[in-house]
LOTI-661194 format. One record per residue (C-alpha): x, y, z; residue in three letters; residue number from 1. Coordinates in nm, 4 decimals. Each point is the difference from the previous one (the first is absolute). Layout:
! residues N
+----------+----------+----------+------+-----+
:        X :        Y :        Z : code : pos :
+----------+----------+----------+------+-----+
:        X :        Y :        Z :  ALA : NUM :
...
+----------+----------+----------+------+-----+
//
This chain:
! residues 341
+----------+----------+----------+------+-----+
:        X :        Y :        Z : code : pos :
+----------+----------+----------+------+-----+
:   1.3333 :   7.8831 :   3.5130 :  MET :   1 :
:   0.1271 :  -0.2552 :   0.2180 :  HIS :   2 :
:  -0.0772 :   0.0951 :   0.3637 :  GLU :   3 :
:   0.3473 :   0.0071 :   0.1153 :  ALA :   4 :
:   0.1111 :   0.2327 :  -0.2977 :  THR :   5 :
:  -0.2794 :   0.2009 :   0.0823 :  LYS :   6 :
:   0.1127 :   0.0324 :   0.3700 :  ARG :   7 :
:   0.3651 :   0.0451 :  -0.0836 :  GLY :   8 :
:  -0.0784 :   0.2874 :  -0.2264 :  PHE :   9 :
:  -0.1943 :   0.1839 :   0.2838 :  GLN :  10 :
:   0.2474 :  -0.0706 :   0.2715 :  GLU :  11 :
:   0.3410 :   0.0776 :  -0.1682 :  MET :  12 :
:   0.1658 :   0.3417 :  -0.0257 :  SER :  13 :
:   0.0239 :   0.1579 :  -0.3392 :  GLN :  14 :
:   0.3432 :   0.0945 :   0.0314 :  ASN :  15 :
:   0.1174 :  -0.2470 :  -0.2679 :  ALA :  16 :
:   0.3570 :  -0.1032 :  -0.0839 :  THR :  17 :
:  -0.1363 :  -0.2711 :  -0.2650 :  PHE :  18 :
:  -0.1157 :   0.0401 :  -0.3347 :  GLY :  19 :
:  -0.1308 :  -0.2089 :  -0.2797 :  MET :  20 :
:  -0.0096 :   0.0254 :  -0.3457 :  ILE :  21 :
:  -0.2191 :  -0.2274 :  -0.2051 :  GLY :  22 :
:  -0.3188 :  -0.0849 :   0.1799 :  LEU :  23 :
:  -0.1088 :  -0.3158 :  -0.2167 :  GLY :  24 :
:  -0.1280 :  -0.3030 :   0.2143 :  LYS :  25 :
:   0.3383 :  -0.0590 :   0.1603 :  MET :  26 :
:   0.1286 :   0.3509 :   0.0423 :  GLY :  27 :
:  -0.3530 :   0.0996 :   0.1743 :  ALA :  28 :
:  -0.0177 :  -0.2837 :   0.2187 :  ASN :  29 :
:   0.3522 :   0.0535 :   0.1335 :  ILE :  30 :
:  -0.0961 :   0.3581 :   0.0985 :  VAL :  31 :
:  -0.3238 :  -0.1457 :   0.1584 :  ARG :  32 :
:   0.1959 :  -0.2737 :   0.1932 :  ARG :  33 :
:   0.2470 :   0.2791 :   0.1264 :  LEU :  34 :
:  -0.2797 :   0.1796 :   0.1260 :  ALA :  35 :
:  -0.1382 :  -0.2921 :   0.2347 :  GLN :  36 :
:   0.3545 :   0.0268 :   0.1552 :  HIS :  37 :
:  -0.0488 :   0.3744 :   0.0268 :  SER :  38 :
:   0.2674 :   0.1048 :  -0.2698 :  ILE :  39 :
:  -0.1527 :   0.2810 :  -0.2016 :  PRO :  40 :
:   0.0661 :   0.0343 :  -0.3751 :  SER :  41 :
:   0.0145 :   0.2739 :  -0.2547 :  ALA :  42 :
:  -0.1354 :  -0.1436 :  -0.3202 :  VAL :  43 :
:   0.0269 :   0.0954 :  -0.3707 :  TYR :  44 :
:  -0.1258 :  -0.1624 :  -0.3332 :  ASP :  45 :
:  -0.0153 :   0.1080 :  -0.3556 :  VAL :  46 :
:  -0.3854 :  -0.0860 :   0.0474 :  TYR :  47 :
:  -0.1742 :   0.2580 :   0.1963 :  ALA :  48 :
:  -0.2702 :  -0.2467 :   0.1247 :  ASP :  49 :
:   0.2567 :  -0.2404 :   0.1375 :  ALA :  50 :
:   0.1160 :   0.2939 :   0.2203 :  ILE :  51 :
:  -0.3535 :   0.0928 :   0.0798 :  ALA :  52 :
:  -0.0854 :  -0.3282 :   0.1225 :  THR :  53 :
:   0.2836 :  -0.0267 :   0.2388 :  LEU :  54 :
:  -0.0466 :   0.3608 :   0.1173 :  ALA :  55 :
:  -0.3521 :  -0.0653 :   0.0539 :  GLY :  56 :
:   0.1054 :  -0.2972 :   0.2650 :  GLU :  57 :
:   0.2565 :   0.2498 :   0.1557 :  GLY :  58 :
:   0.3313 :  -0.0130 :  -0.1557 :  ALA :  59 :
:   0.1679 :   0.3307 :  -0.1025 :  ILE :  60 :
:  -0.0636 :   0.0941 :  -0.3780 :  ALA :  61 :
:   0.2682 :   0.1641 :  -0.2247 :  ALA :  62 :
:  -0.0542 :   0.1279 :  -0.3417 :  LYS :  63 :
:   0.3445 :  -0.0685 :  -0.1256 :  ASP :  64 :
:   0.3414 :  -0.1079 :   0.0720 :  MET :  65 :
:   0.1163 :   0.3427 :   0.1425 :  ALA :  66 :
:  -0.3069 :   0.0240 :   0.2053 :  ASP :  67 :
:   0.0467 :  -0.3631 :   0.1475 :  LEU :  68 :
:   0.3331 :   0.0970 :   0.0930 :  ALA :  69 :
:  -0.0838 :   0.3196 :   0.1632 :  ALA :  70 :
:  -0.2645 :  -0.1682 :   0.2049 :  LYS :  71 :
:   0.2341 :  -0.2530 :   0.1577 :  LEU :  72 :
:   0.2136 :   0.0680 :   0.2804 :  THR :  73 :
:   0.3947 :  -0.0866 :  -0.0281 :  ALA :  74 :
:   0.1440 :  -0.2291 :  -0.0420 :  PRO :  75 :
:  -0.2264 :  -0.1187 :  -0.2493 :  ARG :  76 :
:  -0.0929 :  -0.3475 :  -0.1489 :  THR :  77 :
:  -0.1720 :  -0.0183 :  -0.3042 :  VAL :  78 :
:  -0.1048 :  -0.3770 :  -0.0892 :  TRP :  79 :
:  -0.0580 :  -0.0208 :  -0.4011 :  ILE :  80 :
:  -0.2634 :  -0.2535 :  -0.1201 :  MET :  81 :
:  -0.0278 :   0.0468 :  -0.3587 :  VAL :  82 :
:   0.0104 :  -0.1954 :  -0.3168 :  PRO :  83 :
:   0.3535 :  -0.1301 :  -0.0901 :  ALA :  84 :
:   0.0010 :   0.1936 :  -0.3131 :  SER :  85 :
:  -0.0391 :   0.3368 :   0.1695 :  VAL :  86 :
:   0.2185 :  -0.0672 :   0.3336 :  THR :  87 :
:   0.3017 :   0.1264 :  -0.1049 :  ASP :  88 :
:  -0.1324 :   0.3426 :  -0.1194 :  SER :  89 :
:  -0.2151 :   0.0256 :   0.2909 :  THR :  90 :
:   0.2951 :  -0.0383 :   0.2222 :  ILE :  91 :
:   0.2079 :   0.2579 :  -0.1863 :  ALA :  92 :
:  -0.2849 :   0.2413 :   0.0231 :  ALA :  93 :
:  -0.0950 :  -0.0426 :   0.3726 :  MET :  94 :
:   0.3847 :   0.0318 :   0.0544 :  ALA :  95 :
:  -0.0191 :   0.3621 :  -0.0983 :  GLU :  96 :
:  -0.2274 :   0.0908 :   0.2760 :  HIS :  97 :
:   0.2086 :  -0.1848 :   0.2801 :  LEU :  98 :
:   0.3014 :   0.0816 :   0.1988 :  GLU :  99 :
:   0.2886 :  -0.1715 :   0.1729 :  LYS : 100 :
:  -0.0511 :  -0.2537 :   0.2444 :  GLY : 101 :
:  -0.3462 :  -0.0482 :  -0.1505 :  ASP : 102 :
:  -0.0879 :  -0.3792 :  -0.1328 :  THR : 103 :
:  -0.1501 :  -0.1473 :  -0.3208 :  ILE : 104 :
:  -0.1655 :  -0.3572 :   0.0219 :  ILE : 105 :
:  -0.0451 :  -0.1618 :  -0.3185 :  ASP : 106 :
:  -0.2675 :  -0.2658 :   0.1147 :  GLY : 107 :
:  -0.0902 :  -0.1178 :  -0.3586 :  GLY : 108 :
:   0.1164 :  -0.2926 :  -0.1909 :  ASN : 109 :
:   0.2823 :   0.1667 :  -0.1622 :  SER : 110 :
:   0.2874 :  -0.1675 :  -0.1250 :  TYR : 111 :
:   0.2898 :  -0.0076 :   0.2232 :  TYR : 112 :
:   0.2575 :   0.1276 :  -0.1953 :  LYS : 113 :
:  -0.1697 :   0.3369 :  -0.0855 :  ASN : 114 :
:   0.0118 :   0.0313 :   0.3953 :  ASP : 115 :
:   0.3563 :   0.0481 :  -0.0135 :  LEU : 116 :
:  -0.0361 :   0.2708 :  -0.2586 :  THR : 117 :
:  -0.2726 :   0.1735 :   0.1882 :  ASN : 118 :
:   0.2018 :   0.0003 :   0.3398 :  ALA : 119 :
:   0.3131 :   0.1769 :  -0.1525 :  ALA : 120 :
:  -0.2294 :   0.2650 :  -0.1362 :  LEU : 121 :
:  -0.1586 :   0.0603 :   0.3095 :  LEU : 122 :
:   0.3150 :  -0.0050 :   0.1722 :  ALA : 123 :
:   0.1539 :   0.3018 :  -0.1562 :  LYS : 124 :
:  -0.2576 :   0.1785 :   0.1857 :  LYS : 125 :
:   0.0361 :  -0.1872 :   0.3306 :  GLY : 126 :
:  -0.3374 :  -0.1672 :  -0.0517 :  ILE : 127 :
:  -0.0143 :  -0.3499 :   0.1302 :  ASN : 128 :
:  -0.1689 :  -0.2869 :  -0.2244 :  PHE : 129 :
:  -0.1560 :  -0.3068 :   0.1416 :  VAL : 130 :
:  -0.1612 :  -0.2776 :  -0.2038 :  ASP : 131 :
:  -0.2828 :  -0.2042 :   0.1235 :  VAL : 132 :
:  -0.1476 :  -0.3186 :  -0.1786 :  GLY : 133 :
:  -0.3376 :  -0.0006 :   0.1296 :  THR : 134 :
:  -0.2166 :  -0.3173 :   0.0019 :  SER : 135 :
:  -0.3393 :  -0.0166 :   0.1100 :  GLY : 136 :
:  -0.2233 :   0.1283 :  -0.2789 :  GLY : 137 :
:  -0.3491 :   0.1183 :   0.0709 :  VAL : 138 :
:  -0.0053 :  -0.2075 :   0.3406 :  TYR : 139 :
:   0.2777 :   0.2181 :   0.1311 :  GLY : 140 :
:  -0.2397 :   0.2073 :   0.1971 :  LEU : 141 :
:  -0.1444 :  -0.2489 :   0.2046 :  GLU : 142 :
:   0.3044 :  -0.2695 :  -0.0198 :  ARG : 143 :
:   0.2946 :   0.2325 :   0.0041 :  GLY : 144 :
:   0.2738 :   0.0054 :  -0.2347 :  TYR : 145 :
:   0.3425 :  -0.2117 :  -0.0654 :  SER : 146 :
:   0.2638 :   0.2439 :  -0.0329 :  LEU : 147 :
:   0.3490 :  -0.0755 :  -0.1744 :  MET : 148 :
:   0.2176 :   0.3104 :   0.0908 :  ILE : 149 :
:   0.3377 :   0.1013 :  -0.1748 :  GLY : 150 :
:   0.2007 :   0.3152 :   0.0955 :  GLY : 151 :
:   0.1892 :   0.1656 :   0.2590 :  ASP : 152 :
:   0.0090 :  -0.1871 :   0.3294 :  ALA : 153 :
:  -0.0410 :   0.3323 :   0.1897 :  ALA : 154 :
:  -0.2729 :   0.1328 :  -0.2069 :  VAL : 155 :
:  -0.1855 :  -0.3190 :  -0.0072 :  VAL : 156 :
:  -0.0060 :  -0.0031 :   0.3911 :  ALA : 157 :
:  -0.1082 :   0.3416 :   0.0042 :  SER : 158 :
:  -0.3271 :  -0.0958 :  -0.2087 :  LEU : 159 :
:  -0.0400 :  -0.3058 :   0.2334 :  ASP : 160 :
:  -0.3405 :   0.1605 :   0.1353 :  PRO : 161 :
:  -0.1471 :   0.0005 :  -0.3452 :  ILE : 162 :
:   0.0990 :  -0.3642 :  -0.0667 :  PHE : 163 :
:  -0.1175 :  -0.1131 :   0.3241 :  ARG : 164 :
:  -0.3437 :   0.1460 :  -0.0545 :  ALA : 165 :
:  -0.0395 :  -0.1536 :  -0.3622 :  LEU : 166 :
:   0.1225 :  -0.3372 :   0.0558 :  CYS : 167 :
:  -0.2332 :  -0.2866 :   0.1028 :  PRO : 168 :
:   0.1649 :  -0.0530 :   0.3431 :  GLY : 169 :
:   0.1422 :  -0.2855 :   0.1875 :  PHE : 170 :
:  -0.3301 :  -0.1687 :   0.0853 :  GLU : 171 :
:  -0.0785 :  -0.0049 :  -0.3888 :  SER : 172 :
:   0.1885 :  -0.3551 :  -0.0213 :  ALA : 173 :
:   0.0683 :  -0.2808 :   0.2408 :  GLN : 174 :
:   0.3725 :   0.0422 :   0.1385 :  ARG : 175 :
:   0.2518 :  -0.2265 :  -0.2298 :  THR : 176 :
:   0.1112 :  -0.2872 :   0.2502 :  PRO : 177 :
:   0.3461 :   0.0776 :   0.1033 :  GLY : 178 :
:  -0.0155 :   0.3863 :   0.0260 :  ARG : 179 :
:   0.0134 :   0.0937 :   0.3753 :  THR : 180 :
:   0.0382 :   0.3354 :   0.1838 :  GLY : 181 :
:  -0.1315 :   0.3321 :  -0.1224 :  GLU : 182 :
:  -0.1644 :   0.0128 :  -0.3548 :  PRO : 183 :
:   0.2403 :   0.1021 :  -0.2531 :  ALA : 184 :
:  -0.0996 :   0.2334 :  -0.2541 :  GLN : 185 :
:  -0.1219 :  -0.2280 :  -0.2764 :  PRO : 186 :
:  -0.2355 :  -0.1896 :   0.2372 :  GLU : 187 :
:  -0.1782 :   0.3472 :  -0.0122 :  TYR : 188 :
:  -0.0388 :  -0.0270 :  -0.3589 :  GLY : 189 :
:   0.2740 :   0.2606 :  -0.1375 :  TYR : 190 :
:   0.3689 :  -0.0121 :  -0.0386 :  LEU : 191 :
:   0.2984 :   0.1971 :  -0.0757 :  HIS : 192 :
:   0.1265 :  -0.1836 :  -0.2887 :  CYS : 193 :
:   0.3203 :   0.1783 :  -0.0591 :  GLY : 194 :
:   0.1212 :   0.3148 :  -0.1948 :  PRO : 195 :
:  -0.1873 :   0.1691 :  -0.2267 :  VAL : 196 :
:  -0.1558 :  -0.1946 :  -0.2695 :  GLY : 197 :
:   0.0036 :  -0.2934 :   0.2346 :  ALA : 198 :
:  -0.3685 :   0.0013 :   0.0853 :  GLY : 199 :
:  -0.1164 :   0.0354 :  -0.3526 :  HIS : 200 :
:   0.2362 :  -0.3079 :  -0.1064 :  PHE : 201 :
:  -0.1658 :  -0.2124 :   0.2723 :  VAL : 202 :
:  -0.3545 :   0.1192 :  -0.0927 :  LYS : 203 :
:   0.1017 :  -0.0919 :  -0.3665 :  MET : 204 :
:   0.0835 :  -0.3487 :   0.0685 :  ILE : 205 :
:  -0.3130 :  -0.0511 :   0.2209 :  HIS : 206 :
:  -0.2125 :   0.1260 :  -0.2874 :  ASN : 207 :
:   0.1711 :  -0.2474 :  -0.2416 :  GLY : 208 :
:  -0.0635 :  -0.3093 :   0.2668 :  ILE : 209 :
:  -0.3369 :   0.1594 :  -0.0092 :  GLU : 210 :
:  -0.0273 :  -0.0518 :  -0.3630 :  TYR : 211 :
:   0.1176 :  -0.3754 :   0.0450 :  GLY : 212 :
:  -0.2440 :  -0.0596 :   0.2843 :  MET : 213 :
:  -0.2913 :   0.1270 :  -0.2069 :  MET : 214 :
:   0.0828 :  -0.1783 :  -0.3163 :  ALA : 215 :
:   0.0219 :  -0.3366 :   0.1863 :  ALA : 216 :
:  -0.3363 :   0.0359 :   0.1618 :  PHE : 217 :
:  -0.1610 :   0.1086 :  -0.3335 :  ALA : 218 :
:   0.1555 :  -0.2693 :  -0.2217 :  GLU : 219 :
:  -0.0907 :  -0.2987 :   0.2849 :  GLY : 220 :
:  -0.3477 :   0.1429 :   0.0191 :  LEU : 221 :
:  -0.0389 :  -0.0038 :  -0.3953 :  ALA : 222 :
:   0.1143 :  -0.3898 :  -0.0111 :  ILE : 223 :
:  -0.3075 :  -0.0365 :   0.2534 :  PHE : 224 :
:  -0.2170 :   0.1973 :  -0.2471 :  ASP : 225 :
:   0.0794 :  -0.2374 :  -0.2711 :  ALA : 226 :
:  -0.0094 :  -0.2994 :   0.1956 :  ALA : 227 :
:  -0.3675 :  -0.0917 :  -0.1411 :  ASP : 228 :
:   0.1635 :  -0.0596 :  -0.3389 :  GLU : 229 :
:   0.2458 :  -0.2435 :   0.1340 :  MET : 230 :
:   0.0199 :  -0.3685 :   0.0406 :  THR : 231 :
:  -0.1132 :  -0.0892 :   0.2573 :  PRO : 232 :
:  -0.2288 :   0.3213 :   0.0038 :  ALA : 233 :
:  -0.0570 :   0.1942 :   0.3265 :  TYR : 234 :
:  -0.2555 :   0.2657 :   0.0469 :  ASP : 235 :
:   0.2018 :   0.1894 :   0.2656 :  LEU : 236 :
:  -0.1468 :   0.2767 :   0.2540 :  ASP : 237 :
:   0.2912 :   0.2453 :  -0.0390 :  ILE : 238 :
:  -0.1513 :   0.2581 :   0.2427 :  PRO : 239 :
:  -0.0275 :  -0.2726 :   0.2559 :  ALA : 240 :
:   0.3560 :  -0.1251 :  -0.0794 :  ILE : 241 :
:   0.1538 :   0.3214 :   0.0663 :  THR : 242 :
:  -0.2092 :   0.0629 :   0.3185 :  GLU : 243 :
:   0.1477 :  -0.3505 :   0.1527 :  VAL : 244 :
:   0.3372 :   0.0946 :  -0.1105 :  TRP : 245 :
:  -0.0345 :   0.3150 :   0.2344 :  ARG : 246 :
:  -0.0196 :  -0.2241 :   0.2959 :  ARG : 247 :
:   0.3253 :  -0.2051 :   0.1154 :  GLY : 248 :
:   0.1532 :  -0.0287 :  -0.3741 :  SER : 249 :
:   0.3525 :   0.1015 :  -0.0742 :  VAL : 250 :
:  -0.1213 :   0.2340 :  -0.2692 :  VAL : 251 :
:  -0.2007 :   0.2012 :   0.2290 :  ALA : 252 :
:   0.0546 :   0.3761 :  -0.0488 :  SER : 253 :
:  -0.1628 :   0.3435 :  -0.0220 :  TRP : 254 :
:  -0.0339 :  -0.0505 :  -0.3714 :  LEU : 255 :
:  -0.1372 :  -0.3194 :   0.0236 :  LEU : 256 :
:  -0.2482 :   0.1720 :   0.2207 :  ASP : 257 :
:  -0.0540 :   0.2660 :  -0.2750 :  LEU : 258 :
:  -0.0639 :  -0.2458 :  -0.2678 :  THR : 259 :
:  -0.2524 :  -0.2048 :   0.2325 :  ALA : 260 :
:  -0.1820 :   0.3139 :   0.0246 :  GLN : 261 :
:   0.0009 :   0.0965 :  -0.3968 :  ALA : 262 :
:  -0.1432 :  -0.3658 :  -0.0547 :  LEU : 263 :
:  -0.2582 :   0.0402 :   0.2577 :  VAL : 264 :
:  -0.1369 :   0.3068 :  -0.1522 :  GLU : 265 :
:   0.0312 :  -0.1124 :  -0.3707 :  SER : 266 :
:   0.1033 :  -0.3643 :  -0.0584 :  GLU : 267 :
:   0.0555 :   0.0258 :  -0.3616 :  GLU : 268 :
:   0.1931 :   0.3496 :   0.0579 :  LEU : 269 :
:  -0.1530 :   0.1153 :  -0.3508 :  THR : 270 :
:   0.0111 :   0.3709 :   0.1067 :  GLU : 271 :
:   0.3737 :  -0.0252 :   0.0231 :  TYR : 272 :
:   0.2228 :   0.0582 :  -0.2970 :  SER : 273 :
:   0.2246 :  -0.2674 :  -0.1642 :  THR : 274 :
:   0.2524 :   0.2620 :  -0.0653 :  GLN : 275 :
:   0.2563 :   0.0415 :   0.3054 :  VAL : 276 :
:   0.1787 :   0.3160 :   0.0388 :  SER : 277 :
:   0.3545 :   0.0088 :   0.1461 :  ASP : 278 :
:   0.1805 :   0.3120 :   0.1877 :  SER : 279 :
:   0.3697 :   0.0365 :  -0.0236 :  GLY : 280 :
:   0.0999 :  -0.2272 :   0.2991 :  GLU : 281 :
:  -0.0567 :  -0.3372 :  -0.1861 :  GLY : 282 :
:   0.2381 :   0.1135 :  -0.2716 :  ARG : 283 :
:   0.2565 :   0.1870 :   0.2465 :  TRP : 284 :
:  -0.0114 :  -0.3546 :   0.1929 :  THR : 285 :
:   0.0823 :  -0.1996 :  -0.2981 :  VAL : 286 :
:   0.2854 :   0.2662 :  -0.0929 :  GLN : 287 :
:   0.1385 :  -0.0356 :   0.3630 :  ALA : 288 :
:   0.0330 :  -0.3586 :  -0.0544 :  ALA : 289 :
:   0.1734 :   0.0352 :  -0.3392 :  ILE : 290 :
:   0.2260 :   0.2503 :   0.1387 :  GLU : 291 :
:   0.0769 :  -0.2436 :   0.2921 :  ALA : 292 :
:   0.0213 :  -0.2908 :  -0.1786 :  GLY : 293 :
:  -0.2729 :  -0.1822 :   0.1925 :  ILE : 294 :
:  -0.2383 :  -0.2330 :  -0.1612 :  PRO : 295 :
:  -0.3655 :   0.1349 :   0.0459 :  ALA : 296 :
:  -0.1997 :  -0.2688 :  -0.1918 :  HIS : 297 :
:  -0.3236 :   0.0730 :   0.2019 :  VAL : 298 :
:   0.0098 :   0.3547 :   0.0050 :  LEU : 299 :
:   0.1135 :   0.0452 :  -0.3642 :  SER : 300 :
:  -0.2868 :  -0.2291 :  -0.1219 :  ALA : 301 :
:  -0.2574 :   0.1812 :   0.2156 :  SER : 302 :
:   0.0955 :   0.3364 :  -0.1797 :  LEU : 303 :
:  -0.0189 :  -0.1553 :  -0.3461 :  TYR : 304 :
:  -0.3278 :  -0.1579 :   0.0654 :  SER : 305 :
:  -0.1638 :   0.3489 :   0.0414 :  ARG : 306 :
:   0.1518 :   0.0824 :  -0.3204 :  PHE : 307 :
:  -0.1381 :  -0.2860 :  -0.1343 :  ALA : 308 :
:  -0.3358 :   0.0878 :   0.1452 :  SER : 309 :
:   0.0179 :   0.3466 :  -0.2156 :  ARG : 310 :
:   0.0372 :  -0.2161 :  -0.2870 :  ASN : 311 :
:   0.3433 :   0.1241 :  -0.0844 :  ASN : 312 :
:   0.0933 :  -0.3201 :  -0.1204 :  ASP : 313 :
:  -0.2409 :  -0.0065 :  -0.3156 :  GLU : 314 :
:   0.2528 :   0.0873 :  -0.2618 :  PHE : 315 :
:   0.2563 :  -0.2782 :   0.1789 :  ALA : 316 :
:  -0.2770 :  -0.2687 :  -0.0565 :  ASN : 317 :
:  -0.0729 :   0.1116 :  -0.3534 :  ARG : 318 :
:   0.3556 :  -0.0627 :  -0.0797 :  VAL : 319 :
:   0.0054 :  -0.3579 :   0.1710 :  LEU : 320 :
:  -0.3188 :  -0.0639 :  -0.1890 :  SER : 321 :
:   0.1526 :   0.1084 :  -0.3394 :  ALA : 322 :
:   0.3399 :  -0.2192 :   0.0759 :  MET : 323 :
:  -0.2227 :  -0.2903 :   0.0649 :  ARG : 324 :
:  -0.1763 :   0.0220 :  -0.3062 :  TYR : 325 :
:   0.2964 :   0.0775 :  -0.2044 :  LYS : 326 :
:   0.2070 :  -0.2905 :   0.1127 :  PHE : 327 :
:  -0.2933 :  -0.2694 :   0.0713 :  GLY : 328 :
:  -0.3133 :   0.1261 :  -0.1485 :  GLY : 329 :
:  -0.1747 :   0.0384 :   0.2792 :  HIS : 330 :
:  -0.2902 :   0.2402 :  -0.0856 :  ASN : 331 :
:  -0.1119 :   0.1641 :   0.3272 :  GLU : 332 :
:  -0.2766 :   0.2264 :  -0.0602 :  LYS : 333 :
:  -0.0877 :   0.3177 :   0.1952 :  PRO : 334 :
:  -0.2393 :  -0.0628 :   0.2908 :  LEU : 335 :
:  -0.2760 :   0.2144 :  -0.1933 :  SER : 336 :
:   0.0134 :  -0.2655 :  -0.2819 :  GLU : 337 :
:  -0.0190 :  -0.3084 :   0.2089 :  LYS : 338 :
:  -0.3260 :  -0.1913 :   0.0079 :  PRO : 339 :
:  -0.1992 :   0.0663 :   0.3267 :  GLN : 340 :
:  -0.1687 :  -0.2791 :   0.2002 :  GLY : 341 :
+----------+----------+----------+------+-----+
//
C-alpha cells in the first residue's frame, strides 16, 4: 500500500459521508487518494475480494447497497464507478436506499444524454445527480485525476473538498502565460463544465481527441517501421526517435511518454494485440459531430481505423476484389494462396 494512503486510512475518522460502488483500478484508487486527504469511504462491489482488499487497508466495508447507505452519514454522496453497461441499473438500485438531499455521482464514461434521464429519475426523490468525466487511468492515485463535472452549481460546490482531493493540483503543470491572480478551478485540474451532462460531454470529446492523437502516433511510427523497405531505405531506431521527441518537441506528451516506455520494454510490441477495441466515447463523439454539422475528419478516421483493426472490413474488401475481377479480370488471390518469399 502507498505510504500516504496507509497513513490517511490510519488518521482519518470513520464517520463517512462518501461511498464508492465499483472497486476496479480507478474506483479503488479514488478511495485511496481520498484517504490520503483524510476523507473516509464506505465501499461496495459485486466482488467480495475487492471489498476485502480495501477494507484491509482501512475503508468501511459494505455487504450490499442497503448496507452502504446505512453506513454513511447524511447527506450521503455515492460515487458510481462501474462499466457503462450496468451504470443506469446501478444508479437506479442505489437510489432505492438514498434520501432527499443525498447525491449520486456517475464517474464513469457514460453517454451524456443518459445523464439527463438519470437526473430526472433521481430528482423525483429529491436526490442530486452529478456527472464526472474522470481522466487519469491507473496513474490517478499518484498523479491525480482530471475531472470534468456536470450538475447543479450549488451541489457541485458542496462536493468541492472531494474534487480538490482527487485533482492533480496547481503545481502539476506550469501556469499558462497570461493567467494571473489566484489560481482558478481548472488550474487545479478540475472544472464545473455546466449543467447535468456537461461533464460527460466534455469527457466524451476528450476521449475522441485521444483516439486521434493515438492514431497519429501509431501511423507515424508504422511508417518508420516500414522505412527499411523504401527507397532509399532507412533502418530507424524507433525507441530512440520517441525518446528524442520527448524533449523539446511539439509532439511531446504523456501519450508519447507511455509509448516510449512500451517500446523500451518491447521494441517489436509482439505481446500486444493488433486488434484495437473502442469504447463508446469515440462513437458518441462522431455522432455529436454529425449532429452539430462539424467536420471531424481525424476523429472519425481514428475510430474507423479501430474497426479495421478487427477485420470488420473483410467482406467489403472481398466485394472490392470481386468487382475488380468482374470488370477487369484482376484475379486477386487470398493471402493464403499467394507464393511466399
